[in-house]
Backbone as a ProteinNet text record, in pm:
[ID]
protein_1_A
[PRIMARY]
MTPSRTSNTDTDTFGIVGRDAKLRQIIEIIKTVGPSDASVLIEGESGTGKRLIADAIHAQSHYCSGSLIRVNCAAIPPNLFEAELFASIEGANGGTLLIDEIAEIPSHVQSKLFRVLQEQKPCRLIASSSRNTTKLLEDSRLKKDLYFCISTIKIRVPPLRERLDDIPLIVRHFLDRFNKQYSKKIRGISQETLFCLLRYDWPGNIRELESVIQRAVLFCSGKKLVPECLPDELQSKALRNIPFIPPLVSIEEIEREAIVQTLARTSGNVKLSARILHYPRPTFYRKLKKFGIRVERVGPGPTLS
[TERTIARY]
84.1	0	88	31.1	110.4	22.5	60.8	-19.4	-23	-127	-138.8	-199.8	-181.9	-233.5	-382.9	-438	-581	-645.9	-780.7	-848.6	-986.1	-1049.6	-1187.6	-1207.8	-1114.1	-1132.1	-1124.5	-1144.6	-1141.2	-1001	-900.1	-763	-698.2	-768.4	-707.2	-814.2	-823.4	-915.8	-839	-857.3	-780.9	-630.8	-592.2	-451.1	-395.7	-480.9	-438.3	-455.1	-346.1	-347.6	-354.5	-450.4	-457.6	-598.1	-608.5	-737.7	-752.9	-650.1	-653.1	-775.2	-837.2	-960.7	-940.4	-827	-800.3	-784.3	-724.4	-705.2	-838.2	-926.8	-1058.2	-1139.7	-1120.2	-1188.3	-1138.7	-1008.1	-951.8	-1012.3	-1028.2	-1086.9	-1230.1	-1305.5	-1442.3	-1443.2	-1345.6	-1334.9	-1305.9	-1216.2	-1184.1	-1309	-1388.2	-1510.8	-1608.8	-1616.8	-1711.4	-1661.7	-1533.9	-1478.2	-1433.2	-1389.3	-1332.6	-1415.5	-1545.2	-1626.4	-1651.3	-1619.6	-1642.5	-1522.8	-1530.2	-1414.3	-1353	-1386.2	-1334.3	-1183.2	-1116.7	-971.8	-942.8	-829.1	-793.3	-650.1	-630.6	-497.1	-465.7	-357.3	-315.7	-192.8	-204.2	-95.5	-45.2	85.8	141.8	291.5	357.8	503.2	547.3	673.5	730.5	721.3	678.1	672.2	542.9	441.8	316.2	215.7	238.8	148.4	59.3	104.1	22.1	-2.3	100.3	85.2	-19	-23	-120.6	-263.5	-284	-416.6	-453.1	-356.4	-381.8	-418.6	-349	-381	-524.1	-563.9	-698.2	-805.2	-780.8	-877.1	-889.9	-777.2	-779.1	-856.4	-832.3	-897.9	-1048.8	-1096.3	-1239.4	-1310.5	-1234.9	-1296.2	-1330.3	-1409.7	-1441.3	-1325.3	-1215	-1093.8	-1000.4	-1044.2	-955.9	-913.6	-988.8	-948.5	-828.7	-804.5	-687.2	-569.6	-458	-336.1	-333	-259.1	-226.9	-85.3	-73.3	56.4	106.3	225.9	282	391.2	382.2	484.1	547.4	676.4	747.1	812	744.8	790.8	926	959.1	1086	1204.6	1178.2	1287.3	1305.2	1222	1229.6	1326.9	1423.7	1513.7	1434	1469.8	1393.7	1372.4	1474.5	1463.1	1370.6	1334.9	1246.9	1107.8	1088.2	966.9	839	829	705.4	675.1	776.3	756.9	712.5	779.3	746.2	608.5	574.7	446.5	330.7	337.3	224.4	220.1	335.4	336.3	267.8	287.3	223.1	71.5	28	-117.1	-179.5	-111.8	-162.7	-160.1	-53.1	-40.3	-143.8	-194.7	-293.3	-436.1	-454.2	-587.6	-671.3	-785.4	-871	-833.5	-727.3	-683.5	-670.7	-569.5	-547.3	-407.3	-396	-266.2	-237.1	-124.9	-80.8	39.4	20.9	130.3	188	304	371	446.3	441.4	511.8	471.5	343.8	284.7	350	396.6	454.5	592.2	651.4	782.5	770	648.2	628.4	662.2	745.9	778.7	653.1	659.5	543.3	478	558	499.5	434.7	488.5	429.1	299.4	294.5	169.6	55.6	84	-19.3	-66.1	27.9	-8.2	-87.2	-46.3	-115.9	-259.2	-279.1	-414.7	-501.3	-447.1	-525.1	-561.1	-465.3	-492	-602	-595.1	-695.1	-831.6	-833.8	-960.2	-1025.2	-942.4	-994.6	-1037.2	-958.5	-992.5	-934.9	-1008.8	-965.8	-982.9	-886.8	-902.6	-876	-842.8	-806.8	-847.5	-843.8	-866.3	-738.9	-752.1	-635.6	-620.6	-502.4	-465.7	-330.8	-318.5	-191.7	-149.6	-20.8	27.3	135.2	153	257.4	303.8	433.6	487.2	497.8	458.2	462.5	322.8	309.4	181.2	140.6	33.4	-5.2	-61.1	-117.8	-164.3	-46.4	64	185.3	245.2	237.6	288.7	211.2	80.4	-1.4	40.9	61.7	101.3	236.2	325.4	458.9	463.8	347.9	336.6	415.5	436.4	500.3	399.5	272	164.4	59.6	28.1	-68.8	-210.5	-284.9	-418.6	-512.7	-507.9	-600.3	-573.6	-444.7	-411.2	-450.5	-423.9	-457.2	-605.7	-691.7	-835.2	-880.9	-807.6	-840.8	-809.3	-698.9	-654.7	-704.9	-769.4	-801.8	-951	-1031.7	-1174.5	-1191.7	-1113.3	-1107	-963.3	-945.6	-811.6	-802.6	-700.9	-679.2	-545.5	-547.9	-422.7	-392	-275.1	-234.5	-151.8	-194	-119.6	14.6	117	245.6	232.8	326.8	320.9	322	389.9	396.7	260.4	165	30.1	-64.3	-15.1	-99.1	-20.7	36.7	117.7	38.4	-93.6	-178.4	-165.4	-127.4	-120.5	13.7	112.4	245.3	242.4	175.9	174.4	112.2	6.6	-57.7	35.8	101.8	190.2	312.8	364.3	478.4	440.9	323.1	279.4	270.6	220.5	212.8	351.2	445.1	579.9	649	622.8	682.2	636.2	507.3	455	520.7	534.3	593.1	737.4	817.5	959.9	988.6	901.7	914.1	908.9	812.3	796.1	911.7	953	1058.7	1191.7	1220.9	1351	1341.8	1227.8	1207.7	1235.7	1182.2	1197.2	1067.6	1075.7	957.2	949.6	964.2	958.8	812.6	778.4	637.8	585.2	673.7	627	743.8	712.9	817.1	803.3	915.6	912.5	850.6	803.2	744	847.1	971.7	1077.6	1101.8	1093.6	1111.6	998.1	876.1	761.1	775.1	820.9	837.5	940	1047.4	1145.5	1079.1	996.1	929.4	831.2	765.9	668.8	736.2	858.7	929	998.6	1010.7	1082.4	987.3	1040.5	956.6	924.1	994.1	967.8	964.3	1075.6	1078.5	1054	1088.6	1065.7	933.3	853.3	718.1	714.9	611.1	592.2	708.9	762.4	874.7	993.8	1018.5	1128.9	1099.9	976.3	938.8	955.7	917.5	934.1	1080.7	1168.7	1312.4	1365.5	1319.8	1365.7	1323.6	1198.9	1151.6	1220.4	1245.5	1318.7	1456.4	1525.9	1658.3	1648.9	1549	1534	1509.6	1427.6	1400.4	1527.9	1606.2	1730.9	1827.3	1833	1929.5	1875.8	1746.7	1687.6	1721.6	1769.5	1802.8	1709.1	1611.5	1518.9	1377.3	1282.8	1141.5	1072.8	1141	1084.4	1188.8	1140.7	1231.3	1264.2	1391.4	1436.4	1503.2	1521.4	1579.4	1712.9	1792.1	1922.8	1912	1793.3	1771.8	1750.2	1723.4	1695.1	1824.6	1824.3	1944	1986.2	2116	2167.1	2114	2106.3	2060.1	1916.3	1831.3	1691.8	1684.2	1762.1	1761.2	1804.6	1911.3	1962.4	1863.7	1799.1	1700.3	1578.6	1538	1423.8	1455.1	1577.6	1616.3	1621.6	1661.4	1667.7	1528.6	1426.4	1288.9	1231.3	1305.3	1259.4	1281.4	1180.3	1193.8	1304.2	1376.3	1481.1	1418.3	1464.8	1415.2	1515	1475.4	1568.4	1603.8	1719.3	1759.8	1678.3	1684.8	1625.6	1474.5	1407.1	1260.9	1208.2	1085.4	1026.1	978.3	955.6	902.4	766.9	686.2	554.1	567.1	664.3	685.6	730.7	817.5	863.1	745.9	663.6	548.6	452	424.7	334.1	388.5	518.8	578.9	573.7	596.2	589.9	449.7	347.8	209.4	179.6	220.1	194	262.1	390	464.8	408.3	366.9	311.4	178.8	94.8	-33	-9.5	91	121.6	167.3	250.2	303.4	197.1	94.4	-12.3	-136	-122.2	-233.6	-352.8	-325.1	-432.3	-500.9	-436.6	-494.7	-473.8	-578	-567.1	-538	-607.6	-590	-446.3	-391.5	-254.5	-154	-174.9	-82.8	-74.6	-189.5	-191	-112.6	-125.8	-53.9	96	134.9	277.7	341.3	269.8	323.8	293.8	229.9	200.6	110	10.1	-92.1	-220	-287.7	-425.7	-508.8	-609.2	-686.7	-745.3	-809.3	-864.4	-757.1	-637.7	-527.2	-483.4	-479.9	-437.5	-534.1	-664.3	-762.6	-747.4	-714.7	-692.7	-570.8	-466.4	-346.9	-378.7	-459.6	-497.2	-568.7	-660.2	-734.1	-641.3	-553	-460.5	-370.3	-317.5	-223.4	-292.5	-424.2	-497.4	-468.5	-450.1	-418.4	-547.7	-571.7	-689.9	-652.6	-723.8	-691.4	-777.9	-711	-781.8	-733.3	-821	-783.9	-769.5	-646.7	-619.4	-658.5	-641.6	-670	-634.1	-650.4	-617.8	-470.9	-441.3	-301.5	-261.9	-135.3	-87.4	-148	-152.2	-206.9	-108.8	-110.7	-20.7	-89	-218.2	-289.1	-272
-116.9	0	122.4	224.3	344.9	465.9	580.8	699.6	740.2	806.7	854.6	992.7	1066.2	1202.3	1205.1	1100.2	1096.2	1001.3	1003.7	915.3	882.8	786.4	748.7	692.6	612	537.1	390.4	304.4	161.4	113.4	195.2	154.2	241	338.3	428.5	487.2	434	484.4	505.4	620.1	657.8	657.6	678.2	674.3	534.3	432.8	293.4	247.6	207.5	171.3	20.3	-28.1	-170.8	-219.3	-331.8	-394.6	-529.6	-572.4	-703	-715.2	-833.7	-854.2	-831.7	-878.2	-858.5	-710.2	-638.4	-495.7	-422.3	-460.3	-395.4	-424.2	-544.3	-576.4	-485.2	-458.7	-369.2	-229.8	-183.5	-51.5	-46	-153.7	-158	-157.3	-225.5	-224.4	-82.2	-13.1	124.6	211.7	195.7	275	246.8	120.4	80.8	119	93.1	109.2	252.4	320.9	454.4	547.5	563.4	658	615	491.9	444.4	477.9	437.7	454.2	319.1	214.4	79.9	75.8	3.2	-13.6	-104.9	-80.8	-155	-206.1	-333.5	-392.9	-423	-366	-386	-475.7	-588.3	-686.3	-703.7	-699.3	-717.5	-699.2	-756	-747.1	-601.9	-578	-445.5	-402.6	-280.1	-227.4	-253	-308.7	-341	-226	-122.8	-8.6	2.7	-48.4	-41.8	102.8	187.1	328.1	397	364.8	425.7	390.6	266.8	224.7	299.2	313.2	387.7	532.6	593.7	731.2	740.4	640.4	641.6	627.2	538.8	520.5	649.5	711.2	837.5	944.9	953.6	1056.8	1038.2	912.2	883.8	900.6	913.5	912.4	1053.2	1060.2	1190.9	1243.1	1166.6	1213.1	1285	1298.9	1350.8	1495.6	1569.8	1707.7	1712.2	1601.9	1592.4	1533.9	1521.2	1469.4	1317.5	1260	1117.9	1107.5	1055.3	1042.2	899.7	884.7	751.8	720.8	601.6	552.7	428.8	435.9	320.7	243.9	138.8	65.5	-2.2	-31.6	-98.7	-4.1	126.7	223.8	290.5	253.7	318	241.6	308.3	240.8	185.7	68	5.2	94.2	173.4	256.3	376.4	407.2	520.7	477.2	346.9	295.2	346.4	325.6	360	509.5	591.2	736.3	783.9	735.9	781.5	733.7	609.3	555.5	632.3	654.7	719.9	869.9	928.6	1068.8	1079.9	980.1	980.3	965.3	884.2	868.4	1001.7	1074.3	1206.3	1302.1	1295.7	1385.4	1359.8	1236.1	1199.8	1229.4	1291.8	1320.7	1395.7	1337.6	1398.1	1361.4	1282.4	1239.9	1089.8	1043	899.8	863.4	753.1	701.1	575.9	577.3	461.1	399.9	278.1	207.5	104.6	137.8	46.4	-61.6	-183.8	-298.5	-316	-338.4	-346.9	-454.6	-563.8	-674	-642.1	-530.1	-490.3	-423.6	-396.1	-337	-441.3	-408	-504.4	-553.2	-674.6	-739.7	-656.7	-601.6	-526.5	-396.8	-339.3	-217.2	-250.4	-369.2	-412.1	-415.8	-466.7	-474.1	-335	-241.7	-104.3	-36.8	-61.7	-3.1	-52.3	-180.7	-235.8	-166.9	-146.8	-83.5	60.8	132.5	271	276	185.4	184.1	142.1	58	16.4	130.6	206.2	312.4	435.2	469	585.8	567.2	616.8	604.7	741	831.2	968.5	986.3	876.7	888.4	761.5	768.7	651.6	568	438.9	352.4	263.7	270.6	181.2	120.2	-10.7	-79.2	-152.9	-180.7	-255.8	-354.2	-455.4	-555	-612.1	-626.4	-687.2	-838.7	-889	-1033.4	-1087.9	-1216.9	-1283.9	-1274.2	-1201.4	-1179	-1304.7	-1394.4	-1521.4	-1600.4	-1601.3	-1669.5	-1596.7	-1464.3	-1388	-1419.9	-1441.3	-1480.2	-1616.6	-1710.2	-1846	-1845.3	-1755.1	-1747.2	-1654.7	-1603.6	-1512.6	-1383.8	-1343.4	-1215.8	-1102.2	-1137.6	-1039.5	-1086.5	-1002.8	-1041.2	-1045.7	-1148.6	-1168.1	-1052	-1000.2	-891.9	-767.9	-736.3	-621.9	-650.2	-772.7	-809.1	-788.6	-838.5	-825.7	-680.5	-602.3	-460.9	-381.8	-417.8	-339.8	-395.5	-512.1	-578.5	-601.1	-500.9	-511.7	-541.3	-471.6	-497.4	-534.9	-644.4	-686.9	-686.6	-620.8	-611.9	-676.4	-772.9	-832.1	-774	-713.1	-653.7	-756.6	-795.9	-899	-847.2	-932.8	-892.9	-879.5	-812	-786.8	-915.7	-1018.9	-1144.7	-1212.8	-1172.2	-1227.5	-1143.1	-1031.1	-944.8	-893.6	-990.5	-956.9	-879.9	-899.3	-830.4	-679.4	-630.5	-486.4	-425.8	-507.8	-454.4	-355.3	-385.2	-284.9	-152.2	-156	-33.1	47.7	-21.9	46.6	100.8	22.9	69.8	196.5	198.2	318	438.2	416.6	526.4	581.4	491.1	536.2	597.7	543.1	597.4	741.6	766.7	903.1	996.4	946.8	1031	1066.6	964.8	990.2	1055.7	1037.2	1115.9	1264.5	1301.1	1441.4	1488.6	1403.5	1443.4	1465.6	1382	1388.9	1444.2	1504.7	1566	1467	1347	1242.1	1226.8	1158.5	1133.1	985.5	898.9	754.5	713.7	644.3	616.5	487.9	395.4	268.8	175.6	45.8	-54.1	-162.6	-222.4	-330.1	-455.1	-545	-668.7	-751.4	-748.5	-823.6	-770.5	-638.7	-578.6	-619.2	-616.5	-656.7	-801.6	-889.1	-1029.4	-1044.1	-963.5	-966.6	-927	-823.2	-776.9	-881.6	-953.1	-1054.1	-1179.9	-1206.4	-1327.4	-1307.4	-1184.9	-1153.6	-1167.1	-1202.7	-1231.2	-1108.8	-998.2	-873	-886.6	-923.5	-932.2	-797.5	-687.8	-554.9	-493	-569.3	-529.1	-396.3	-314.2	-192.9	-96.1	-89.6	0.9	-35.4	-164.3	-207.8	-178.1	-202.3	-174	-25.1	59.6	204.1	239.3	181.7	208.2	158.9	41.5	-15.9	72.8	120.3	203.2	339.4	393.9	520.3	506.7	397.9	373.2	354.2	276.8	248.5	375.4	466	592.4	674.4	675.8	752.4	699.8	567.9	508.2	492.2	511.7	490.3	606.2	571.9	674.5	669.1	577.3	564.6	599.4	550	578.5	472.5	357.8	251.4	199.3	151.7	86.5	-52.7	-82.8	-213.3	-287.8	-420.6	-496.4	-442.7	-384.3	-331.2	-215	-154.4	-46.3	-99.1	-229	-288.2	-326.5	-334.7	-377.9	-518.2	-542.4	-673.5	-785.2	-758.1	-861.7	-902.3	-804.7	-836.1	-919	-881.3	-956.5	-1101.1	-1120.4	-1256.2	-1340.3	-1280	-1354.7	-1388.4	-1295.9	-1321.1	-1435.1	-1437	-1543.6	-1678	-1678.6	-1805.3	-1863.6	-1779.7	-1827.8	-1889.6	-1881.3	-1945.4	-2096	-2177	-2320.8	-2384.5	-2479.3	-2553.7	-2659.6	-2667.2	-2768.4	-2885	-3000.8	-3114.3	-3161	-3225.8	-3274.3	-3396.4	-3424.4	-3545.3	-3552.5	-3441.8	-3442.1	-3396.5	-3434.4	-3400.8	-3255.8	-3205.6	-3070.4	-3058.8	-3163.7	-3160.5	-3152.6	-3223.3	-3217.6	-3077.9	-3017	-2881.3	-2783.4	-2802	-2713.5	-2726.3	-2849.5	-2869.4	-2805.6	-2823.8	-2767	-2614.2	-2556.2	-2410.2	-2359.1	-2429.9	-2389.9	-2402.2	-2514.5	-2537.3	-2430.4	-2402.5	-2304.7	-2163.6	-2129.9	-1996.2	-1979.7	-2081.5	-2075.6	-2061.7	-2132.1	-2122.9	-1982	-1923.5	-1790.5	-1682.5	-1704.8	-1605.3	-1639.9	-1733.3	-1774.6	-1825.5	-1895.7	-1955.7	-1860.1	-1748.1	-1650.5	-1699.1	-1758.4	-1817.5	-1712.5	-1600.2	-1494.5	-1444.6	-1414.4	-1363.7	-1471	-1595.4	-1704.1	-1723.2	-1716.8	-1729.8	-1616.9	-1496	-1382	-1394	-1438.2	-1454.3	-1556.2	-1666	-1774.2	-1754.8	-1641.2	-1607.1	-1709.8	-1757	-1845.4	-1765.1	-1782.2	-1733.6	-1807	-1740.2	-1800.1	-1935.9	-1952.6	-2085.3	-2193.8	-2156.7	-2253.6	-2292.4	-2193.9	-2221.5	-2317.6	-2298.7	-2390	-2531.2	-2539.5	-2672.9	-2739.6	-2660	-2714.7	-2765.2	-2690.8	-2733	-2867.5	-2881.5	-3006.6	-3119.6	-3089.4	-3190.6	-3246.7	-3156.7	-3199.4	-3236.3	-3229.5	-3265.5	-3174.2	-3044	-2946.4	-2885.1	-2900.4	-2842.7	-2710.7	-2605.5	-2473	-2442.9	-2409.7	-2365.9	-2227.2	-2128.9	-1989.1	-1965.4	-1937.3	-1914.8	-1773.5	-1680.8	-1540.9	-1461.6	-1330	-1249.7	-1260.9	-1282.9	-1288.4	-1159.4	-1144.9	-1020.9	-993.9	-868.9	-829.4	-741.5	-750.9	-669.9	-544.2	-530.6	-415.7	-293.6
0	0	0	-62.5	-69.3	-91	-39.4	-58.5	-204.4	-244.7	-381.2	-379.3	-490.9	-496.7	-519.9	-579.2	-604.6	-507.4	-501.8	-407.8	-458.4	-385.5	-412.9	-552.9	-600.5	-723.9	-688.3	-791.3	-762.4	-728.6	-751.8	-721.5	-614.9	-562.4	-466.2	-375	-253.7	-154	-24.3	38.8	157.9	128.3	2.7	-33.2	-47	-41.2	-50.9	-195.5	-259.6	-400.7	-416.9	-492.6	-521.8	-545.6	-616.9	-644.5	-573.5	-503.5	-437	-346.1	-348	-271.3	-121.6	-66.9	75.5	108	15.9	34.3	33	-58.4	-64.9	61.5	119.1	245.2	357.3	358.7	459.7	445.5	322.7	299.3	351.2	330.7	383	536	596.9	743.1	792.5	723.5	761.6	755.9	649.8	635.8	750	790.7	895.8	1034.4	1059.6	1193.3	1220.7	1116.2	1133.8	1220.3	1194	1272.2	1417.1	1452.8	1589.5	1677.2	1804.5	1893.2	1929	1850.5	1877.3	1859.1	1948.4	1935	1817.2	1752.4	1631.3	1644.7	1611.8	1605.6	1459.9	1410.2	1271.4	1270.6	1204.7	1202.3	1059.2	1041.8	908.6	910.1	811.8	803.8	786.2	816.4	798.8	652.1	630.1	494.6	421.5	488.4	419.8	420	500.8	500.8	621.8	735.6	857.6	898.8	885.8	924.8	837	710.7	620.1	662.1	705.1	751.4	879.9	969.8	1093	1062.1	967.4	927.4	874.8	795.2	737	844.8	942	1051.2	1132	1162.8	1237.4	1161.1	1030.6	949.2	942.5	956.9	948.8	1082.6	1191.4	1323.7	1371.9	1479.5	1536.7	1621.1	1625.1	1691.3	1593.3	1467.6	1363.3	1386.8	1466.7	1496	1590.4	1660.6	1746.6	1670.4	1738.7	1675.2	1676.6	1582.5	1586.9	1642.4	1761.5	1829.2	1812.2	1757.2	1731.8	1833.8	1891.7	1984	1922.9	1891.4	1836.1	1949.9	1993.8	2112.6	2090.1	1965.5	1937.5	1952.9	1959.7	1963.2	2099.5	2197.8	2329.7	2419.6	2478.9	2574.6	2692.1	2743.4	2852.4	2973.6	3009.9	3129.7	3111.8	2987.2	2960.2	2914.8	2907.8	2844.2	2909.4	3039.2	3108	3098.4	3118.5	3116.6	2978	2872.3	2737.2	2693.2	2726.5	2684.5	2746.4	2877.4	2944.2	2915.4	2885.5	2840.5	2704.3	2620.7	2488.2	2500.9	2595.5	2616.8	2654.7	2744	2782.4	2664.2	2583.5	2468.3	2361	2355.6	2253.2	2296.6	2412	2463.4	2359.2	2324	2222.6	2080.6	2064.4	1931.6	1925	1852.9	1834.6	1880	1953.8	1995.6	1914.5	1840.1	1763	1833.6	1884.6	1952.8	1855.5	1797.6	1705.7	1782.4	1728.9	1788.7	1934.6	1954.7	2088.2	2174.4	2112.2	2190.2	2245.7	2203.1	2255.7	2392.4	2436.3	2568.2	2675.2	2770.8	2877.9	2949	3001.3	3059.2	3169.4	3261	3372.2	3324.4	3216	3161.5	3086.5	3023.6	2959.2	3060.4	3180.3	3284.5	3325.1	3339.9	3376.9	3264.9	3141.4	3026.7	3021.4	3046	3045.9	3151	3269.6	3376.8	3340.5	3280.8	3240.1	3135.3	3038.1	2931.1	2982.5	3085.5	3144.7	3223.1	3295.1	3381	3301.8	3202.7	3121.8	2981.6	2884.3	2746	2679.4	2702.6	2654.2	2504.6	2436.2	2295.4	2220.2	2089.3	2004.8	2006.8	2026.8	2039	1916.2	1854.6	1745.5	1781.6	1769.5	1795.7	1669.1	1657.7	1541.5	1584	1500.2	1525.4	1391.9	1375.5	1254	1267.5	1386.1	1408.7	1435.7	1423.7	1443.3	1589.7	1617.2	1756.8	1822.5	1743.8	1800.7	1856.3	1781.6	1827.4	1948	1948.1	2061.6	2188.7	2175.2	2290.1	2341.7	2249.5	2287.9	2359.7	2316	2375.6	2496.4	2536.9	2652.4	2633.8	2509.5	2480.9	2483.7	2474.6	2476.7	2575.9	2673.8	2777.2	2719.9	2760.1	2704.5	2734.4	2857.3	2889.9	2804.9	2783.5	2697.4	2552.9	2507.1	2368.7	2340.8	2428.9	2405	2417.2	2493.4	2507.8	2381.4	2313.6	2196.6	2064.9	2065.7	1938.9	1919.7	1955.3	1924.4	1775.9	1694.5	1550.7	1516.1	1445.3	1404.6	1252.6	1202.5	1058	1024.2	934.5	885.8	748.3	735	608.4	530.9	410.6	337.6	288.3	288.3	229.7	79	18.4	-125.9	-206.7	-158.7	-232.8	-242.8	-157.6	-164	-249.4	-300.7	-383.7	-504.4	-578.7	-695.3	-800.2	-801.1	-897.9	-887.4	-769.6	-747.7	-787	-818.1	-848.8	-965.4	-1078.7	-1186.9	-1145.3	-1064.5	-1018.5	-928.9	-836.8	-742.6	-815.4	-910.6	-989.8	-1065.2	-1126.4	-1199.6	-1105.7	-985	-888.1	-855.3	-822.8	-789.6	-910.9	-1028.1	-1149.8	-1172.1	-1154	-1166.8	-1065.5	-941.9	-837.1	-868.4	-904.5	-924.9	-1059.4	-1158	-1281.3	-1249.5	-1167	-1128.8	-1042.8	-947.9	-854.9	-924.8	-1026.4	-1093.2	-1235.7	-1269.2	-1401.4	-1514.1	-1499	-1599.8	-1678.7	-1792.4	-1875	-1914	-1814.2	-1837.6	-1849.5	-1955.6	-1985.8	-1921.6	-1888.9	-1833.3	-1809.6	-1798.7	-1778.7	-1884.4	-1919.7	-2018.1	-1956.3	-2043	-1992.9	-1918.8	-1966.2	-1899.2	-1758.1	-1742.6	-1610.5	-1517.3	-1570.9	-1489.5	-1444.4	-1533.5	-1496.1	-1384.2	-1386.6	-1277.7	-1145.5	-1150.2	-1028.8	-976.4	-1067.4	-1026.7	-971.7	-1014.6	-969.7	-835.5	-792.9	-669.3	-549.5	-433.6	-316.6	-230.3	-247.3	-177	-24.8	35.9	182.1	250.2	181	237.2	196.5	120.2	82.3	5.7	29.7	-48.7	-31.5	88.4	113.3	25.2	8.5	-75.9	-222.6	-266.1	-405.4	-435.6	-342.2	-361.9	-384.3	-301.9	-314.8	-448.6	-492	-619.3	-737.2	-736.2	-847.3	-845.5	-728	-720.1	-783.9	-750.6	-808.4	-959.1	-1002.5	-1145	-1225.5	-1171.7	-1240.1	-1252	-1146.5	-1148.8	-1254.6	-1272.2	-1364	-1505.6	-1524.6	-1657.2	-1750.6	-1870.8	-1969.9	-2090.6	-2088.9	-2200.8	-2161.3	-2238.9	-2215.9	-2130.6	-2110.1	-2028.7	-1931.7	-1816.4	-1722.6	-1775.7	-1785.9	-1834.8	-1719.9	-1730.1	-1618.9	-1569.9	-1660.7	-1622.4	-1522.9	-1513.3	-1416	-1275.3	-1264	-1133.4	-1063.2	-930.9	-858	-899.9	-905.8	-947.5	-859.2	-728	-634.9	-665.7	-697.1	-729.9	-856.9	-958.4	-1084	-1061.8	-982.4	-962.2	-882.1	-780.7	-702.4	-786.4	-873.3	-960.5	-1056.7	-1107.4	-1200.3	-1130.2	-1001.7	-928.8	-906	-914.9	-897.1	-1023.2	-1135.4	-1257.9	-1244.6	-1271	-1248.6	-1332.8	-1272.6	-1342.3	-1431.2	-1556.7	-1650.3	-1651.9	-1604.8	-1600.5	-1740.7	-1755.6	-1887.5	-1930.2	-2058.2	-2117.7	-2094.1	-2115.4	-2109.7	-2244.6	-2272.6	-2401.3	-2403.6	-2525.2	-2540.1	-2470.4	-2481.1	-2416.9	-2265.2	-2208.5	-2063.9	-2019.9	-2101.9	-2072.2	-2080	-2185.2	-2202.6	-2084.9	-2043.6	-1931.3	-1803.9	-1779.2	-1658.5	-1661.1	-1780.4	-1793.7	-1760.3	-1806	-1777.9	-1629.2	-1568.9	-1426.6	-1341.4	-1372	-1293.8	-1311.8	-1432	-1456.7	-1386.1	-1388	-1316	-1165.4	-1115.5	-972.3	-936.4	-1021.9	-993.4	-1002.6	-1085.8	-1101.7	-1019.8	-926.2	-839.5	-918.9	-1030	-1108.5	-1204.4	-1236.1	-1327.9	-1472.1	-1530.9	-1664.5	-1770.2	-1762.9	-1862.4	-1866.3	-1748	-1742.5	-1781.7	-1737.8	-1770.9	-1922.1	-1988.7	-2134.8	-2199.4	-2146.8	-2203.1	-2181	-2061.7	-2032.3	-2125.5	-2151.3	-2235.3	-2383.6	-2417.1	-2558.2	-2625.8	-2551.4	-2607.6	-2630.1	-2743.4	-2752	-2647	-2592.6	-2483.8	-2520.6	-2639.6	-2673.7	-2677	-2728.8	-2733.1	-2592.4	-2504	-2366.8	-2298.5	-2321	-2261	-2318	-2447.5	-2506.4	-2443.8	-2415.7	-2352.4	-2211.1	-2138.4	-2003.7	-2008.5	-2105.4	-2119.3	-2162	-2255.6	-2306.9	-2197.3	-2114.1	-2010.2	-1879.3	-1876.9	-1755.5	-1638.6	-1667.6	-1562.8	-1512.1	-1384.1	-1322.2	-1255.1	-1290.7	-1239.6	-1118.1	-1007.2	-886.6	-854	-872.5	-848.2	-699.6	-656.7	-514.4	-474.4	-560.2	-533	-653.7	-652.1	-768.9	-802.2	-927.7	-971.9	-1034.2	-1075.3	-1132.6	-1268.7	-1305.8	-1435.2	-1509	-1640.2	-1721.6	-1774	-1749.4	-1804.5	-1714.6
[MASK]
+++++++++++++++++++++++++++++++++++++++++++++++++++++++++++++++++++++++++++++++++++++++++++++++++++++++++++++++++++++++++++++++++++++++++++++++++++++++++++++++++++++++++++++++++++++++++++++++++++++++++++++++++++++++++++++++++++++++++++++++++++++++++++++++++++++++++++++++++++++++++++++++++++++++++++++++++

């Protein structure tokens, strides 16, 4: 997810860019929950856009006239933890308090925080975690009473590798931004470049993609981003994700494996898989029948349009 200059379209609501079904569900949750005072727990890997969702919830609430105060629990020294946390609660009075990395709060401070939130709630509370909170509960890293207090609504933000369909949209957004920032006139990206982006696992999620496109725009000397504009490490990792073709196999076996691997990479998107492999759609369906390949759509796959 990433902020955008436009809003309220099918690909950009509350500054959130994408068409992925899970993403659209999150937007509907924001619309429903935003005007309430219910506490919200946002869970997702680093770089997925948790802060953007918190901003959207704050903007929709009746606390929006107040400030959104962010506390990064992972960055507070242990000896200052209690003082900084409770000072932030007071500072957020009438606004929204965003507690990042809630499980980093020491156990004894979690108990005190729960009591404070039970006795008085002078602000809208949003918490976030880059780790699985269910596992944190099992490992006693997160106290149950605090967890239930902060998670009236729980939102899981999918990592970028689970929403590859949105990569072209997000790339276009970043391309527009960096074209303007660096006075460039890059019109788009080559198909080969897009395939590299789709084959990569994106451990840093949207934040990493933003950095990659910024670099690519800076190094691009033509009208389109080409693979050579991408970092060498990304190119090599993307190439390693291309399936190995064993020796002494028939052309038909290679063709079948290519279809199976492409369908897997696109989450069962038949239309996109046919385009990637340069098959007319009717031919692709005949190939599926011929090779006995059953397509099960796992979720939205990437699109080239």
